[in-house]
N, C-alpha and C positions, 0 to 999 in steps of 0.2 A: 271913552279910553280907560283901556287900563291903568292900574297903577300899578309904577315898577318898583321892588323892595327893595328900604336904603341898605347900600351893603356899609358904609361907612370905610374912614380911611384902612389903610391895610396896619399903618402902628396902635390902632388900640383896640382891632379885634380881639376877642376872648379865645383865649389856645385852648384848646379840645386836643387831646391823645397823651399820648405818654410825656413825661419831661425826658427832658437831654439829657443823656446820660452825662454825667462828668469825666471830664477833660482825665487825663491818667499820667503821673511822672514816675518816669521810672529806676529806678537806683541800683545800676548791678551791687548785687549778693555776694557774686564768685566769677571768676574769670575759665574759662575749660578751653578742653582743645579736642574732647571725646569724639572720635565715631561715632556716624552715628547712619540709621533708616531711615527713610520718608517714603511711606508712602503715600499714593497722588490719584486722586478722581478721575482721569486720562492719561493713562501712559505716554500715548503718544501725541500728545498733542502739545504746539507750541511751545507756551506757559501755562503748563497744569497746573492746578490751585491743591496745595496741602489740604494733607485729613486727617493726618497723626507723622509723627515717628516712631523709631523705636532707639531707647536709651540701653543695651546691657539685654535683659529677661521686659526690663519695664515699657509699657506702652502712656505714649502720650496723643491725646485726640485736643486737636486745639480748630477751635474755637472761633476764633478770629487773626487777621493777618493784619498789625498796626498799621506794618510800614515797612517799605521795601527799598532797596539803597542798590544802584548798582556801580559796579568799578571795575576796573581791566577787566582781571582774570576773575573777580571777585562779584559774590552777591548776595548780600544780608538780607537776613527779614527778623521783622521784629513779631512772636506771637505769644497770642495768647491759648496757653492752657486748660484743659482743666484741670493742674495742677500748677499756673503759676504760669510766671513770664521768662521765657528765652529768646533769644538771640542765636540764628541758626543762619553760617554762610554755607553756600556750598562755592567752593574753591575751584579751581581748574591748578592739578598738579603734573605738573611735567617730571620722562624720566628722564636721568642725566645720561644710562647709555641704549634708548632705544629713540630716547627723543621726542617720545611721544603721551603723548600728557591724554590725564583722561580727569572728569569729575568726581570729586567726592562731597557729601556733604560732615558739616562739625558741629557738633555746641559748643557756642564760642563764651557763653555766660548766662549763667542766672540770672535772676530781674528782679527787683519787688516792683507790684504797680501799686501809686501811693494815690488812691483816687482825689481828687481836688475841685470843691466847689465851684459850679459857676456863679460870678456876682450880674445880677441883675437882672 
């Protein structure tokens, strides 16, 4: 008869691997309404992934999309970039004379990301 290896209870297993990332607290540093140009990985996809954005002549690489919130005419993206954290807004604007709508990207806010250590 073969002996089974004791695996133990899941609560008492030794953790191996990287430490979990700390939680982030976002505080708004400055409010904006600047138009930006977004770069995506697959332009024809239903929901393409954000790769970066142009703000004037500077390019910001998106390292992580922290949250996405969808409302009636607006989609908000909270992103971490190589130069800080930002809130981006994908908004539908309507031309009052032709009643045609078009979607534009705007930079809503610059954020400070403060890491908060997890207890326990």
